[in-house]
C-alpha positions in Angstrom: 7.9 28.0 17.6 4.5 29.3 16.3 4.3 26.3 13.9 4.6 23.8 16.8 2.2 25.6 19.2 -0.9 24.0 17.6 0.7 20.6 17.5 1.8 20.9 21.2 -1.8 22.0 22.1 -3.4 19.1 20.3 -0.9 16.6 21.9 -1.5 18.1 25.4 -5.3 18.0 25.0 -5.2 14.4 23.8 -3.0 13.5 26.8 -5.4 15.1 29.2 -8.4 13.3 27.7 -6.5 10.0 27.8 -5.5 10.5 31.4 -9.1 11.4 32.3 -10.7 8.4 30.6 -8.1 5.8 31.6 -7.1 6.9 35.1 -9.5 9.4 36.7 -12.9 8.1 35.6 -12.2 4.4 36.5 -11.2 5.7 40.0 -14.4 7.8 40.3 -16.6 4.8 39.2 -14.9 2.6 41.9 -15.6 5.2 44.6 -19.2 5.7 43.5 -19.8 1.9 43.5 -18.3 1.5 47.0 -20.1 1.8 50.3 -18.4 5.2 51.0 -21.6 7.2 50.5 -24.0 4.5 51.8 -26.0 5.5 54.9 -27.7 2.6 56.7 -30.9 3.6 58.4 -34.3 2.3 59.2 -35.9 5.0 57.1 -35.9 4.0 53.5 -36.7 6.6 50.8 -39.2 6.3 48.1 -40.6 8.0 45.0 -44.2 7.8 46.1 -45.8 10.1 48.7 -46.3 8.4 52.0 -48.0 9.0 55.4 -46.1 7.9 58.5 -45.9 9.2 62.0 -42.6 11.0 61.1 -44.0 12.6 58.0 -46.9 13.9 60.2 -44.3 15.3 62.7 -42.4 16.8 59.8 -45.6 18.5 58.6 -46.3 19.8 62.2 -42.7 21.2 62.6 -42.8 22.9 59.2 -46.1 24.6 60.2 -44.6 25.7 63.5 -41.6 27.1 61.7 -43.8 29.0 59.3 -45.9 30.3 62.2 -42.7 31.6 63.9 -41.5 33.4 60.8 -44.7 35.3 60.0 -45.5 38.5 61.8 -48.3 39.1 64.2 -50.3 41.1 61.6 -50.9 37.9 59.5 -53.5 35.4 60.5 -52.8 31.8 59.2 -54.8 28.6 59.1 -53.0 25.3 58.3 -54.8 22.5 56.6 -55.2 19.3 58.7 -53.1 17.1 56.3 -50.3 17.9 53.8 -51.1 17.5 50.1 -48.1 15.1 49.8 -45.2 14.0 51.9 -42.1 12.1 50.7 -39.3 10.4 52.6 -36.0 10.9 50.9 -34.4 8.3 53.2 -32.2 8.8 56.2 -34.9 10.8 57.9 -35.1 13.6 55.3 -38.6 14.6 54.3 -40.3 16.9 51.8 -43.7 18.2 52.7 -46.1 19.8 50.2 -49.1 21.5 51.8 -51.4 24.5 51.7 -51.9 27.4 54.1 -54.7 30.0 54.3 -53.3 33.5 54.9 -55.3 36.5 56.0 -53.7 39.9 56.6 -55.2 43.2 57.6 -54.5 44.7 54.2 -55.4 41.9 51.8 -58.2 39.4 51.2 -57.7 35.8 52.3 -55.6 33.7 50.0 -54.5 30.0 49.9 -50.9 29.4 49.1 -49.0 26.1 48.5 -45.6 25.6 50.1 -42.9 23.0 50.1 -40.8 22.4 53.1 -37.7 20.2 53.3 -36.9 19.0 56.8 -34.5 16.6 58.4 -34.8 14.7 61.7 -31.3 14.8 63.2 -31.5 11.9 65.7 -31.7 9.2 63.1 -33.1 5.9 64.3 -33.7 7.3 67.8 -37.4 8.3 67.8 -37.5 9.6 71.4 -36.8 13.2 70.6 -39.0 13.4 67.5 -41.5 15.8 69.2 -38.9 18.3 70.1 -38.3 20.9 67.3 -34.6 21.2 68.3 -34.0 17.7 66.9 -35.3 18.8 63.4 -33.7 21.2 60.9 -35.5 23.1 58.2 -33.4 22.7 55.0 -35.5 24.8 52.8 -38.9 26.4 52.4 -40.4 27.7 49.2 -43.8 29.1 48.0 -44.2 31.7 50.8 -41.6 34.2 49.6 -44.2 36.9 48.8 -45.5 37.1 52.4 
């Protein structure tokens, strides 16, 4: 039986590779090409930074979120505009900005942060001013404070 174990292993491996390349991968390619994952919205994504009313609101809501997370012993000053803001499409945004931080124990510093935020109401702009209609997906750059 030991003689045949290597042959059985090679035949089983070849069979698995054949099934994957002839059955599974063509099915995966058909699913990816279909409209299954397509989301139709009025907010197109792009690779270039943009400035729209919704990216401005995303910047404002990210700043309010940061302000709510920092303690009262830290004084913060937000810049007027983000460094960059991108729309990922379907009302998802990435905001790159700077914040001036002053605490009682340290000298003032300027830190850059990145905030990923999503507007949950889609094409309905009526609730865009309410923070409850937004969700912070991630925040980085301010871990040390």
